[in-house]
C-alpha positions as CSV (number, residue, x, y, z in Angstrom):
1,M,-3.7,86.9,-55.8
2,T,-0.9,86.5,-58.3
3,A,-0.4,82.9,-59.2
4,P,3.1,81.4,-58.8
5,A,4.9,80.4,-62.0
6,R,4.1,77.0,-63.3
7,G,6.1,74.2,-61.7
8,V,7.0,76.4,-58.7
9,V,6.0,75.5,-55.2
10,S,5.6,78.7,-53.1
11,Q,5.6,79.4,-49.4
12,A,4.0,82.9,-49.9
13,S,1.1,83.8,-47.7
14,P,-2.3,84.6,-49.3
15,G,-2.1,88.0,-51.1
16,A,1.7,88.0,-51.1
17,P,3.8,87.7,-54.3
18,P,5.2,84.2,-55.1
19,V,8.5,83.2,-53.6
20,L,11.1,83.0,-56.2
21,P,13.0,79.7,-55.7
22,L,16.7,79.2,-55.4
23,V,16.5,75.7,-56.9
24,T,15.0,73.7,-59.7
25,V,14.3,70.1,-59.0
26,V,14.7,68.0,-62.2
27,V,13.4,64.5,-62.3
28,V,15.3,62.3,-64.7
29,F,14.6,58.7,-65.8
30,R,17.0,56.2,-64.4
31,E,16.2,52.6,-65.4
32,R,12.5,51.9,-64.9
33,Y,9.1,53.5,-64.9
34,S,7.4,51.3,-62.3
35,L,8.2,53.6,-59.3
36,A,7.9,56.9,-61.1
37,S,4.4,57.7,-59.8
38,R,5.3,57.0,-56.2
39,S,8.5,59.0,-56.6
40,L,6.6,62.0,-58.0
41,R,4.0,61.8,-55.2
42,S,6.7,61.7,-52.6
43,I,8.3,64.9,-54.0
44,L,5.0,66.7,-54.2
45,E,4.1,65.6,-50.7
46,H,7.3,67.1,-49.2
47,R,7.0,70.5,-50.7
48,D,7.1,72.9,-47.8
49,Y,10.0,74.8,-49.4
50,P,9.8,76.7,-52.7
51,F,11.3,75.0,-55.7
52,A,10.6,74.8,-59.4
53,L,9.8,71.3,-60.5
54,H,10.8,70.1,-64.0
55,Y,10.0,66.6,-65.1
56,L,11.9,65.2,-68.1
57,D,9.5,62.7,-69.6
58,S,11.4,60.1,-71.7
59,Q,8.6,58.0,-73.3
60,S,6.8,57.3,-70.0
61,P,4.1,54.6,-70.3
62,P,0.4,55.8,-70.5
63,S,-0.4,55.4,-66.9
64,V,2.6,57.5,-65.8
65,R,2.1,60.0,-68.5
66,R,-1.5,60.6,-67.4
67,E,-0.3,61.4,-63.9
68,L,2.4,63.7,-65.1
69,E,-0.1,65.6,-67.3
70,A,-2.5,65.9,-64.5
71,A,0.2,67.3,-62.2
72,E,1.2,69.8,-64.9
73,A,-2.5,70.8,-65.3
74,R,-2.6,71.6,-61.6
75,G,0.5,73.8,-61.9
76,E,2.6,71.4,-59.8
77,L,5.4,70.9,-62.4
78,T,6.6,71.7,-65.9
79,L,6.7,68.7,-68.2
80,F,9.5,68.5,-70.8
81,P,9.4,65.8,-73.4
82,A,12.7,64.1,-74.0
83,A,13.9,61.6,-76.5
84,P,15.6,58.4,-75.2
85,G,19.2,59.1,-74.3
86,T,21.9,58.6,-71.7
87,P,21.3,60.1,-68.3
88,N,23.8,62.9,-69.0
89,Q,22.2,63.7,-72.3
90,L,18.8,64.1,-70.5
91,R,20.4,66.2,-67.8
92,N,22.0,68.5,-70.2
93,Q,18.7,68.9,-72.0
94,A,17.1,69.8,-68.7
95,L,19.8,72.4,-67.8
96,Q,18.7,74.5,-70.8
97,S,15.5,75.5,-69.0
98,V,17.0,76.0,-65.5
99,T,17.2,79.7,-64.4
100,T,17.7,79.2,-60.7
101,K,20.9,79.4,-58.7
102,Y,20.9,75.6,-58.1
103,V,19.7,72.5,-59.9
104,C,18.9,69.3,-58.0
105,F,18.8,66.2,-60.2
106,I,16.8,63.3,-58.7
107,D,16.1,60.0,-60.3
108,N,12.5,58.8,-60.9
109,D,12.9,55.9,-58.5
110,V,13.7,57.9,-55.4
111,L,11.6,58.7,-52.4
112,V,12.3,61.8,-50.3
113,T,11.7,62.9,-46.7
114,R,10.6,66.1,-45.0
115,G,13.1,68.9,-45.4
116,W,15.2,67.1,-48.0
117,I,15.6,69.9,-50.5
118,E,15.6,72.8,-48.1
119,T,18.5,71.2,-46.2
120,L,20.5,70.7,-49.3
121,V,20.0,74.3,-50.5
122,T,20.8,75.7,-47.0
123,T,24.0,73.7,-46.9
124,A,25.0,74.9,-50.3
125,E,24.3,78.5,-49.3
126,R,26.3,78.1,-46.1
127,T,29.3,76.3,-47.6
128,G,29.5,77.7,-51.1
129,A,29.8,74.1,-52.3
130,G,29.5,73.2,-56.0
131,I,27.8,69.9,-55.1
132,V,25.8,68.9,-52.1
133,F,24.3,65.4,-51.7
134,P,22.1,63.7,-49.0
135,L,22.3,60.5,-47.0
136,Y,21.2,57.8,-49.5
137,L,19.2,54.9,-48.2
138,M,18.2,51.9,-50.4
139,G,14.9,50.1,-50.7
140,E,11.8,51.1,-48.7
141,F,12.4,53.3,-45.7
142,A,11.3,50.4,-43.5
143,A,14.3,48.4,-44.6
144,D,16.5,50.9,-42.6
145,R,19.4,50.3,-44.9
146,I,22.1,52.8,-45.9
147,H,23.3,52.9,-49.5
148,M,26.0,55.6,-49.0
149,A,26.8,58.1,-46.3
150,G,29.6,59.9,-48.3
151,G,32.0,58.5,-50.9
152,K,35.7,58.0,-50.9
153,N,38.0,57.6,-53.9
154,H,41.2,55.5,-53.6
155,F,44.0,55.7,-56.1
156,S,47.0,53.4,-56.2
157,E,49.8,52.4,-58.6
158,K,50.3,48.8,-59.7
159,D,52.7,47.7,-62.4
160,G,53.1,51.3,-63.6
161,E,49.4,51.8,-64.0
162,I,47.0,53.9,-61.9
163,E,44.2,51.8,-60.3
164,Y,41.0,53.5,-59.1
165,N,38.6,52.2,-56.5
166,E,35.7,53.8,-54.8
167,E,34.0,53.2,-51.4
168,H,30.5,53.8,-50.3
169,L,30.9,54.8,-46.6
170,F,28.7,53.0,-44.1
171,A,27.1,50.9,-46.9
172,N,24.4,48.5,-45.6
173,A,24.6,49.9,-42.1
174,S,21.3,50.5,-40.1
175,A,20.2,54.1,-40.7
176,S,18.3,54.3,-37.4
177,R,21.4,53.3,-35.5
178,I,24.0,55.6,-36.9
179,A,22.2,58.4,-38.9
180,G,22.1,60.7,-35.8
181,S,25.9,60.4,-35.4
182,L,26.9,61.0,-39.0
183,K,28.8,64.2,-39.7
184,G,28.4,66.3,-42.8
185,G,31.3,67.8,-44.6
186,D,33.6,67.4,-47.6
187,S,33.4,64.2,-49.5
188,D,34.9,62.8,-52.7
189,F,31.6,62.2,-54.5
190,G,27.9,61.8,-54.3
191,E,25.5,60.1,-56.6
192,F,22.9,61.2,-59.1
193,H,20.2,59.4,-57.2
194,C,19.8,62.9,-55.7
195,M,22.4,65.7,-56.2
196,L,22.3,69.4,-55.8
197,L,24.7,71.3,-58.1
198,S,25.6,75.0,-58.4
199,M,24.7,76.4,-61.8
200,K,27.8,78.5,-61.6
201,M,29.9,75.4,-61.1
202,L,28.3,73.7,-64.1
203,Q,29.0,76.8,-66.2
204,D,32.7,76.8,-65.1
205,V,33.4,73.1,-65.7
206,G,31.3,72.8,-68.8
207,P,28.2,70.6,-69.5
208,L,28.0,67.0,-68.3
209,D,30.0,64.6,-70.4
210,E,27.5,63.0,-72.8
211,A,30.2,60.7,-74.1
212,Y,30.5,59.1,-70.6
213,L,28.4,56.0,-71.1
214,Q,29.1,54.1,-67.9
215,V,27.0,54.3,-64.8
216,N,29.5,56.4,-62.8
217,E,28.7,59.9,-64.2
218,H,28.6,61.1,-60.7
219,I,32.3,60.3,-60.2
220,D,33.2,62.4,-63.3
221,I,31.3,65.5,-62.3
222,A,32.6,65.3,-58.7
223,M,36.2,65.1,-59.9
224,L,35.7,68.1,-62.3
225,A,34.2,70.1,-59.5
226,R,37.0,69.4,-57.1
227,Q,39.6,70.1,-59.7
228,A,38.0,73.5,-60.2
229,N,38.2,74.1,-56.4
230,Y,34.6,73.6,-55.7
231,R,33.7,71.7,-52.5
232,V,31.7,68.5,-52.7
233,V,29.7,68.2,-49.5
234,F,27.8,65.4,-47.8
235,E,24.7,66.5,-45.8
236,P,23.3,63.7,-43.7
237,R,20.3,65.7,-42.4
238,S,18.8,65.4,-45.9
239,I,17.6,61.8,-46.4
240,V,16.3,60.1,-49.5
241,S,16.0,56.5,-50.6
242,Y,16.3,54.9,-54.0
243,V,14.0,51.9,-54.4
244,Y,15.6,49.2,-56.5
245,A,13.3,46.7,-58.2
246,N,12.1,44.0,-55.9
247,E,9.1,41.6,-55.4
248,Q,7.0,44.5,-54.0
249,S,8.1,46.9,-56.7
250,P,8.9,44.8,-59.8
251,F,10.0,45.9,-63.2
252,W,7.2,46.4,-65.7
253,L,7.3,44.9,-69.2
254,C,7.8,48.4,-70.6
255,D,11.0,48.8,-68.5
256,I,12.8,46.0,-70.2
257,E,14.1,47.8,-73.3
258,T,15.1,51.0,-71.4
259,Y,16.8,49.0,-68.6
260,R,18.8,47.0,-71.2
261,R,19.9,50.2,-72.9
262,R,21.0,51.6,-69.6
């Protein structure tokens, strides 16, 4: 049997050629390493759809590094060493090795659910969107807490100056109560916790802005996409959760310097 390419998860049946994926999932450091192993296991567990998995390793501590190297040895991912940098610097580094139609950036403190990536890709194929993003929860899934179910930009003028405000729709609502009634469709922005982007869109609007040093890089790329007439689409049937540091999942000592830099 022909082995699938390294870092590619394939649905091909025994004896069949590997399924070429439409999407590359790229894991990028956000602000801590202490959830990285759980996040990786979550992605590998929910892999019933073909994707290439690239992991940008930005000075992971030894325990995480060993797990990444073991996963690479098993052919589950491709490991890319990366120097410390801003998230957009890391993402642009990762884009140089992406050859699929889509790239899905996901932070290393995110847990996923069944069908998460297939749903995002299917929606992108159906809508032609430049960006598709899921329903974001926050904390452990048991917390049942929505972080954002679509984003809204608000612009106003005050004293001759333009003011900008953003809104996370349904923030802090119970996911189990309202998730089934949420409607997907056009939205002003998603977040880089997990975001699927068309490589053609990225080629058209240019690389991610490495000079953008705030934590709202997602706003910038969404505005650029919409200005270039690409849709930004919310897909609530794909569900992920970013796990912020808490008593059950605290920061490690090695997280301090990277968190402070971020």
